[in-house]
N, C-alpha and C positions, 0 to 999 in steps of 0.2 A: 146203814140201817139195821144190820144184824147187831151191831156192837151196842146200839141204844136199846134195841128192844129184848135182849137175850136174857136180861136179869129181871124181866117183868116190870113192875110199877104201874102206874095208870095210864090209861090211854092217852089221856090229857097232857101228860109229861112227854111221851113219845111224840104226839102230834106237834107239841110246841118246838121240840127239838128239830124235828124233820122240817117243820115250816121255815124255821130260821135258817137251816141249811138251804132249803130251796130258794129262799129269798136273798141268799148271799150275804146275810147280815153278819157284821163282825161279831155279834153277840151270840153267834151260833155255838160256839165252843163252850161259853159259860151255861148255856141251856142244855148241852150235853152233858157237862160235868155235875150239874145240879140233879138232872134225872139220874145219872149214874150213883151219886151219892146218896139220893133219897131210895133208890132201889136197894142200894147195900145196906142202908138203915132198916128197911123194912124186912129184908132176907135175915139179917142179923137178929132182928127183935122176934121173928118167926122161929128162928132155930133156937133161941134163948128161952122160949116159952116152955111151960112145964108139960110134959107128955100126958 
């Protein structure tokens, strides 16, 4: 749970990943990776913005 939410992102992404893990779906890793990648892109975009 900490690894999924530590980088922010939308609540929907975190809920999707956590729901998949709770349900034991094989796709849970994909959801976690997608959420992580989206979070990193958002952070990068924010850091690269003009001050």
